[in-house]
C-alpha positions in Angstrom: -40.9 67.5 -159.5 -40.1 67.6 -155.8 -37.2 65.4 -154.7 -39.4 63.0 -152.7 -41.7 62.5 -155.6 -38.7 61.7 -157.8 -37.6 59.1 -155.4 -41.0 57.4 -155.4 -41.1 57.6 -159.2 -37.6 56.0 -159.6 -38.4 53.2 -157.1 -41.7 52.6 -158.9 -39.8 52.1 -162.1 -37.4 49.7 -160.4 -40.4 47.7 -159.1 -42.0 47.7 -162.5 -38.9 46.5 -164.2 -38.7 43.6 -161.7 -42.4 42.7 -162.3 -41.9 42.9 -166.1 -39.1 40.4 -166.1 -40.7 38.3 -163.3 -43.9 38.0 -165.3 -42.1 36.4 -168.2 -40.1 34.1 -165.9 -43.3 33.2 -163.9 -45.2 32.5 -167.0 -42.5 30.2 -168.3 -42.5 28.2 -165.0 -46.2 28.5 -164.4 -46.6 24.7 -164.1 -43.9 24.4 -161.5 -45.1 23.7 -158.0 -45.0 26.5 -155.4 -41.5 26.8 -154.0 -39.9 24.9 -156.8 -38.6 28.0 -158.5 -35.5 30.0 -157.7 -37.5 33.2 -158.2 -41.0 34.1 -159.4 -43.0 37.2 -160.1 -42.9 38.6 -156.5 -39.2 37.8 -156.0 -38.2 39.5 -159.3 -40.3 42.5 -158.3 -38.6 42.6 -154.9 -35.1 42.2 -156.5 -35.8 45.2 -158.8 -36.9 47.2 -155.7 -33.8 46.0 -153.8 -31.6 47.3 -156.6 -33.4 50.7 -156.5 -33.3 50.9 -152.7 -29.6 49.9 -152.6 -28.8 52.6 -155.2 -30.7 55.1 -153.2 -28.7 54.4 -150.0 -25.5 54.2 -152.1 -26.0 57.8 -153.2 -25.4 58.7 -149.5 -22.9 56.1 -148.4 -20.9 55.5 -151.6 -21.2 53.3 -154.7 -19.1 50.6 -153.1 -22.3 49.5 -151.2 -23.8 48.6 -154.6 -21.0 46.2 -155.3 -21.3 44.5 -151.9 -25.1 44.2 -152.3 -24.7 42.7 -155.8 -22.2 40.1 -154.6 -24.4 39.2 -151.6 -27.5 38.8 -153.9 -25.4 36.6 -156.3 -24.4 34.4 -153.4 -28.0 34.0 -152.1 -29.3 33.3 -155.6 -26.5 30.8 -156.3 -27.2 29.0 -153.0 -30.9 28.8 -153.9 -30.1 27.6 -157.4 -27.8 24.8 -156.1 -30.6 23.7 -153.6 -33.2 23.7 -156.4 -30.9 21.8 -158.7 -30.9 18.9 -156.2 -34.7 18.7 -156.5 -34.7 19.3 -160.3 -31.5 17.9 -161.8 -33.0 18.2 -165.3 -33.1 22.0 -165.0 -29.5 23.1 -165.0 -29.9 26.3 -166.9 -28.8 29.6 -165.2 -31.0 31.9 -167.3 -33.3 32.8 -164.4 -30.2 33.4 -162.1 -28.7 35.8 -164.6 -32.1 37.5 -165.2 -32.4 38.1 -161.5 -29.0 39.7 -161.3 -29.8 41.9 -164.3 -33.0 43.0 -162.6 -31.1 44.2 -159.6 -28.8 46.2 -161.9 -31.7 47.7 -163.9 -33.4 48.7 -160.7 -30.3 50.4 -159.5 -29.9 52.3 -162.8 -33.5 53.5 -162.6 -32.7 55.2 -159.2 -29.4 56.6 -160.5 -31.3 58.7 -163.1 -30.8 56.3 -166.0 -34.5 55.5 -166.3 -34.6 55.2 -170.1 -31.5 53.0 -170.2 -32.9 50.8 -167.5 -36.4 50.4 -169.0 -35.0 49.8 -172.5 -32.6 47.2 -171.3 -35.3 45.5 -169.2 -37.6 45.3 -172.3 -34.8 43.8 -174.4 -34.0 41.3 -171.7 -37.6 40.2 -171.4 -37.8 39.8 -175.2 -34.6 37.7 -175.2 -36.1 35.5 -172.5 -39.3 35.1 -174.3 -37.9 34.2 -177.8 -35.9 31.3 -176.6 -37.6 28.7 -178.9 -37.1 31.0 -181.9 -33.4 31.5 -181.1 -32.9 27.8 -180.6 -34.5 27.1 -184.0 -32.2 29.6 -185.6 -29.2 27.9 -184.1 -30.4 24.6 -185.4 -30.9 26.0 -188.9 -27.7 28.0 -189.2 -24.8 26.1 -190.6 -21.1 26.5 -190.0 -20.6 28.6 -193.2 -23.2 31.1 -192.0 -21.5 31.3 -188.6 -18.1 31.8 -190.3 -19.6 34.5 -192.5 -20.9 36.4 -189.5 -17.5 36.3 -187.9 -16.0 37.6 -191.2 -18.5 40.5 -191.1 -17.3 41.3 -187.6 -13.7 41.1 -188.8 -14.1 43.5 -191.6 -16.2 46.0 -189.6 -14.9 45.9 -186.0 -11.3 45.0 -186.6 -10.3 46.3 -190.1 -12.5 49.4 -190.4 -11.2 51.4 -187.3 -7.5 51.2 -188.3 -8.0 52.6 -191.9 -6.9 56.2 -192.5 -9.9 58.6 -192.9 -8.5 60.9 -195.6 -8.4 61.2 -199.4 -5.6 59.8 -201.5 -4.8 59.9 -205.2 -6.0 62.1 -208.0 -8.8 64.5 -206.8 -8.4 62.9 -203.4 -11.0 60.5 -204.6 -10.0 57.4 -202.6 -10.6 57.5 -198.9 -9.7 54.1 -197.5 -12.0 54.4 -194.4 -15.0 55.5 -196.5 -14.4 52.9 -199.2 -14.2 50.1 -196.6 -17.2 51.4 -194.7 -19.2 51.1 -197.9 -17.9 47.6 -198.3 -19.1 46.7 -194.8 -22.5 48.3 -195.5 -23.1 46.3 -198.7 -21.7 43.1 -197.2 -24.0 43.5 -194.2 -27.1 44.0 -196.3 -26.2 41.1 -198.6 -25.6 38.8 -195.7 -28.8 39.8 -194.0 -30.8 38.8 -197.2 -28.8 35.6 -197.5 -29.3 34.7 -193.9 -33.1 35.4 -194.1 -33.5 32.9 -196.9 -31.2 30.4 -195.2 -33.0 30.6 -191.8 -36.5 30.9 -193.2 -35.9 28.3 -195.9 -36.6 28.8 -199.6 -39.7 26.7 -199.1 -41.4 29.7 -197.4 -42.8 30.7 -200.8 -41.7 32.6 -203.8 -42.5 35.9 -202.2 -40.3 35.3 -199.2 -37.4 34.0 -201.3 -37.4 36.7 -203.9 -37.9 39.5 -201.4 -34.9 38.6 -199.2 -32.7 37.2 -202.0 -33.1 40.6 -203.7 -31.4 42.1 -200.7 -28.4 39.9 -201.3 -28.1 39.8 -205.1 -31.0 39.9 -207.6 -28.6 39.0 -210.4 -27.4 35.9 -208.6 -31.0 34.8 -208.0 -31.9 35.5 -211.7 -29.0 33.4 -212.9 -29.8 30.5 -210.5 -33.5 30.5 -211.2 -32.9 30.7 -215.0 -30.8 27.5 -214.8 -33.5 25.8 -212.7 -36.1 26.8 -215.4 -34.0 25.3 -218.1 -33.8 22.0 -216.1 -37.4 22.1 -214.9 -39.6 23.9 -217.4 -42.8 23.2 -215.4 -41.4 25.4 -212.6 -41.0 28.4 -215.0 -44.1 30.4 -213.9 -43.1 30.2 -210.2 -39.4 30.9 -210.9 -40.4 34.0 -213.0 -42.3 35.4 -210.0 -39.2 34.9 -207.8 -37.0 36.7 -210.3 -39.5 39.7 -210.6 -39.8 40.1 -206.8 -36.0 40.0 -206.4 -35.6 42.6 -209.2 -38.3 44.8 -207.6 -36.5 44.6 -204.2 -33.3 45.8 -205.8 -34.8 49.3 -206.4 -35.8 50.2 -202.8 -32.5 48.7 -201.7 -30.6 51.1 -204.1 -32.7 54.0 -202.9 -32.1 53.2 -199.2 -28.3 53.0 -199.7 -28.2 56.2 -201.7 -30.4 58.1 -199.2 -28.3 56.8 -196.4 -25.3 58.6 -197.9 -27.2 61.7 -198.9 -30.6 62.5 -197.4 -31.1 65.2 -200.1 -31.6 62.5 -202.7 -34.8 61.2 -201.1 -37.3 63.7 -202.7 -35.9 63.4 -206.2 -35.2 59.6 -206.1 -38.5 58.5 -204.5 -40.8 58.9 -207.5 -38.9 56.9 -210.1 -37.8 54.3 -207.6 -41.4 53.9 -206.4 -42.9 53.7 -209.9 -40.4 51.1 -211.1 -40.9 49.0 -208.0 -44.7 49.1 -208.2 -44.7 48.1 -211.9 -42.5 45.1 -211.2 -44.3 44.1 -208.0 -47.8 44.5 -209.6 -46.9 42.1 -212.4 -45.3 39.7 -210.0 -48.4 39.6 -207.7 -50.7 39.3 -210.8 -48.7 36.3 -211.9 -48.6 34.9 -208.4 -52.4 34.8 -208.3 -52.3 32.5 -211.3 -49.7 30.1 -209.9 -50.5 27.9 -206.9 -47.2 26.0 -206.8 -44.8 26.8 -204.0 -41.1 27.3 -204.6 -39.1 24.5 -203.0 -35.4 24.9 -203.9 -32.2 25.3 -202.1 -31.1 28.8 -201.0 -30.8 30.8 -204.2 -27.3 32.1 -204.0 -23.9 31.3 -202.6 -22.8 32.9 -199.3 -22.2 36.6 -200.3 -19.9 37.3 -197.4 -16.5 35.9 -198.3 -13.3 37.9 -197.8 -12.7 37.5 -201.5 -16.0 39.2 -202.2 -15.2 42.1 -199.8 -11.8 42.7 -201.4 -13.1 42.5 -204.9 -16.0 44.8 -204.2 -13.6 47.2 -202.4 -11.3 47.4 -205.5 -14.3 47.8 -207.8 -15.7 50.6 -205.6 -12.4 52.4 -205.5 -12.2 52.2 -209.3 -15.7 53.5 -209.7 -15.1 56.4 -207.3 -12.0 57.4 -209.1 -13.7 57.2 -212.5 -16.6 59.2 -211.2 -14.2 62.1 -210.3 -12.3 61.7 -213.6 -15.3 61.6 -215.9 -17.0 64.4 -214.1 -13.8 66.5 -214.5 -13.3 65.5 -218.2 -16.8 65.1 -219.6 -19.0 66.8 -217.1 -22.4 65.3 -216.2 -22.5 63.2 -219.4 -19.5 61.3 -218.2 -21.3 60.4 -214.9 -24.3 59.1 -216.8 -22.2 57.1 -219.2 -20.4 55.5 -216.2 -23.7 54.7 -214.6 -24.8 52.8 -217.7 -21.6 50.8 -217.9 -21.3 50.1 -214.2 -25.0 49.1 -213.9 -24.4 46.2 -216.3 -22.2 44.4 -213.7 -23.0 45.9 -210.3 -25.4 48.6 -209.1 -24.0 48.9 -205.6 -20.7 50.5 -206.5 -22.2 53.2 -208.8 -25.0 53.8 -206.2 -22.5 54.5 -203.5 -20.3 56.6 -205.8 -23.1 58.8 -207.1 -24.6 59.3 -203.7 -21.2 60.3 -202.4 -20.5 62.6 -205.3 -23.9 64.3 -204.9 -22.9 65.5 -201.4 -20.1 67.7 -202.8 -22.1 69.8 -205.3 -25.4 70.4 -206.9 -25.5 67.0 -208.5 -28.8 65.6 -207.1 -30.6 65.5 -210.5 -27.6 64.0 -212.2 -27.1 61.4 -209.4 -30.8 60.3 -209.4 -30.8 60.1 -213.2 -27.6 58.0 -213.1 -29.1 55.7 -210.5 -32.2 55.1 -212.7 -29.9 54.5 -215.7 -27.8 52.0 -213.7 -31.0 50.2 -212.5 -32.2 50.1 -216.1 -29.0 48.6 -217.4 -28.9 46.0 -214.7 -32.6 45.1 -215.4 -31.7 44.6 -219.1 -28.9 42.3 -218.2 -31.3 40.2 -215.9 -33.9 40.1 -218.6 -31.3 38.8 -221.0 -30.1 36.2 -218.5 -33.7 35.0 -218.0 -34.3 34.7 -221.8 -31.0 33.3 -222.9 -30.4 30.8 -220.1 -33.9 30.1 -218.8 -35.5 29.8 -222.2 -38.2 31.6 -224.2 -41.0 30.9 -221.7 -39.1 32.5 -218.8 -38.0 35.4 -220.9 -41.6 36.2 -222.0 -42.6 36.3 -218.3 -39.7 38.4 -217.0 -38.7 40.7 -219.9 -41.9 42.7 -220.5 -42.4 43.8 -216.9 -38.8 44.8 -216.6 -38.9 46.8 -219.8 -42.1 48.4 -218.7 -40.5 49.4 -215.4 -37.5 50.9 -217.2 -39.8 53.0 -219.5 -41.9 54.1 -216.5 -38.9 55.0 -214.4 -37.3 56.9 -217.3 -40.5 58.8 -218.0 -41.0 59.6 -214.3 -37.4 60.9 -214.1 -37.9 63.1 -217.1 -41.2 64.5 -215.9 -40.1 65.2 -212.3 -36.5 66.3 -212.9 -35.7 67.3 -216.5 -38.9 68.6 -217.9 -38.7 72.4 -218.3 
């Protein structure tokens, strides 16, 4: 493309960025009288073009010109904002002022050959401006404990993780502090996302919503909580059983996603059994849902999963499982890994999922790893079926146990047919 055409192209992008952001700002203030806004559609378009034109000149005269132009624009916009504040004292927000300054920067980036960055940033900015009511509702719903949990997630990921040594220690070099803690951050982040989804959306959003996102946090915790509710409120048993089944079904794609994240080669072998088990559980849950019209209206189904105590406990558990994986593989071979999967799955599927996925990267263990993951999921499902029956009562057990057992049989049969059959 000739140089002149490139210039027109980049200036056109700068103008389009300004018009994009200006459209959102103009629509928001569409009922304001003419002249009552600091900047509207045309002004934002011109600001984007100003940023692009200034950057074009700065390529010849030096980037310092961009800084002076930005400061000058900020001064003009601030003066206009102060004058407008006198006419509209109830509108003290500076969102439009910041959006205008960003428009200038994005326009300059477009001319400085950062078109994708400028356009992507402009789209994100427009979305943030548009979803103001949603964000404010989230802020109203989120409690102090959720905010503290988010800060703890940042603490264990941004502060702790980078300072840990990235090398193996102990027998077989099995324990890598950086890798172990990175896995802790991953599981804590997924669990917190599920918990936050239920907390923000509200458990009253229906059984499907609650079970789906609570399954990302902890399907075992949800099963325990719903079983106790069924014991106290027997008439809610059909609805609670649906929530348990959906959470149990969500656990399987969650395990598969975590495993594939660590070893992409597991996808082809793991997809059939995971998909079959998930579909069996979801199908029964949806069939039961068609027969139940009551909506689930309870408190969030689990405690906040992101406590530092949880992170440390899971980190220790994961380190032990990683060490046992190496030890049993060395002492007993593949049979030792499958035995460990069965035992570990009783209490926690995340640790063995991460351990098997990590181990399968170091040798030809894909078949063994996938079989171990299915065994761990089966053991965990048996535990949840037992919890439902023993704590929730016979009625809940009869609704939860058969589909979970059917999923275990279907998953085991699929694993044998796809991986082990000669």
